[in-house]
C-alpha positions, 0 to 999 in steps of 0.5 A: 926126608932121606937125602938119597930119596930127595935126590931120587925124586929130583932125578925122576922129575928132571927126566920126566919133563924130557920124556913127555915129548923127546921120542914122540915129537917127530910123529907130531911134526909129521902129522902137521906137515913139518916132517922135513923140519924134524932135524931142526927141532932136535938140532935146537936142543944141541944148539942151545947146549953149545952155550947155555949149560956152560953159561948156567954152570958158570952162574951156579959156580959163582953166583946162584946156588945150583939148586936155585938155578935148577928151579928157575930154569925149569920154571921158565922152560915150563912156561914156554912149553905150555905156551907152545901147547896152547898155541898149537891147540888154538892154531889147529891145522894151521900151525906156523913153523916160526911160532912153534919153533920159537916157543919150543926153542926158548923152552929147550934153551932153559931146559938143557942146562938143567941136565948138568945142573941136576948132576951138580946138585946131586954130586954136591949134596952127596959130597957134603954128606961124605958119600961116594958119588961113584957108588951112590949116584948111579942108583939115584940116576936110575929113577931119572930114567924111570921118570922118562919111561913113565911120561913116555907111557903116559903120553902114549896111552893118553893118545898124546904122541901124535898131538900137542898135549905132549908139550903141555905134559912136559910144561906142567911137570917142569913147574912141579920141579921148580916148586920141588927145587925150593926144598933141595939141599943148598949147593955152595958157590965159590966166594974167593976174595982175590982179584981174578982175571977175565978168564977166572971171573967168567968161570972159563977156566974149565976150557983150560982142561983142553991143555991136558992131552987126555982131557982134550981127546976125551972131549973131542971123542965126546963130541964125535959120539954125541953125534949119535945121541939124538938120531933115534930120539928124532926118527925112531918113532916116525920110522916105526909108525911109517910101517903102518902104511904097509898092510902086513904091519898096520895092526902090529903093536909097535906101529900102534904103540911106538912110544911103549916099544921105544920105552924098552930103551929106557928100561934097558937104561935102568939096568945098565946104569946099575952096571956102571960102577962094576964096569968102571972099576973093572975095565976103566973109562976107555973100555967103557966108552968103547963099549958104548960106541960099539953099542951104537953100531948095533943100535942103528944096524938092528933098526935097519934090519928089523920090522914090527912083524917077524923082525920085531925081535931086532927092534927089541934087541936094539932097545936093549942095546941102547941102555949100554950105548947111552949110559956107558957114555953119558953117566961114565963120562959125567963121573969121569969129569967129576973125578978129574976136575977141581971142585971149583970147576965142577959145574963149569966142567959138567957144562963143558961136557954137555956142550961137547956132547949134547951141544956141538955133537948132537947139533951136527948129528941131527942136522946130518941125520936130516940130510941123510933122511932127505937124501933117501926120501923120494915122493914122500917115501923114505928108504929107512934101511939105508939111513940106519946103515949110514948111521951105523957105519959112522958109529963104527968109524968113530969106535975104531978111531977111539980105540987107536987114538985115545991112550989112558991108563985108569990106574 
C-alpha cells in the first residue's frame, strides 16, 4: 500500500477515536448530574498530558519503536474506555463520579501520548522516504480531522451524544487502530553506545531547548494559547443545547443536532490545514501563530453574541474561524518543533510541545473555564454570554503580548 495512504488511514483512526466523545461528553455529564464536574473531566486530558506524552516520547526515542508504542497505548486506552461505557450502562442513573472518572482518566492517560506519537510516526516515515514533511504531512493530517468529523456525526445521528455509547464507540475504534498499527512503517530508536549522563539516559535533553530564547518564548506562549484549546470542546455542546429550554429555540437544528453544528469547526480544519504550507512560507511562524490567537478571540466572541435562531450565522462563523484558531497553532507549531530540533530529540520535543499546550495550558484553561462558568451560574442557569466574553478577553491579551514579546526572524 502507498506510504501516504497508510499514514492517512492512521491519522483517520487516530482522531476518530477522540471525536467520538470529545465534543459531546459535556452534554452526557449534564444528563447524569455532573455538570459542575465537566471542567475536571476535560482538565484530566491536560493533567495526563503534562507527563505522559513526554514520557512516551522518551520511550519511543530510546526503547520501543514509535509505531509499536502507538498501538499499545491505543489498546490500553480502548479497553478502559469500553470499561467506562459498560459501567455506565450497568449503573444507569446511579453513576458514581469516582468510578467513571477513574476509568475515563486511565483511558485518556494512554490516549493523549498518541497525538504526539502519531506525528512522530508520520514524520519518521516521510523523512525515511525522502519526502518534505512541510509539503506532504498537512494533506495526510487532513484525514485525521475527517475521521474526527465522521465519529461526531455517527454519535449524533445514532443518538449517542447524550449517553454512554459515545465511550464504547471510542474504545472500539482504539482497538481497531491497535491492530492496524502492527502494519505501520518501522521507526528507528536511538542506539548510542557511549555512556550517557542521567539527563541523556532519560531523554530529558528536550528541556535544554529552553536555553534558547526563541524556543523558551515559543513554549511559554504555546502554554498560554493552550489555555483556550479545550474550552469549546467542553462547553460548546452544553451551551448550544441549553437553548432548548427557550421555546423560541427549542425546535432549531442546532439545539437538536449540536454535534453536527459543531462539526463545522472540523470541516473548517480540513480546509485550513491545506493552507498551512502557504502561510508558513509566506508569513512565517510568528505571524501564523498570531493569526491563530486572534482567531480564538473571534471564536469566543461570536459564541457570546450568537444564538441557534436568527443569530445562528454567528455560530457558523465561529465554527469556520475555529479551523484557523486550532490548525494554525497546533500543526504549524508541531512542524516548527520538527524543523528546529535534532532528529534524536524529535519525539521528546514533540512530547514537550504537547506538555506545554495540551498539558499545562489545557489544564489551567479547563479548570479556569469551569470556575468562570460556575461564577456566572445561579440557580442552575448560566449567563453564557458573559462567560464567552471573558474567554475572548483573555485570548486578546495573549495575542497582544505575543505580538510585542516574541521576536523571531524566520529567514
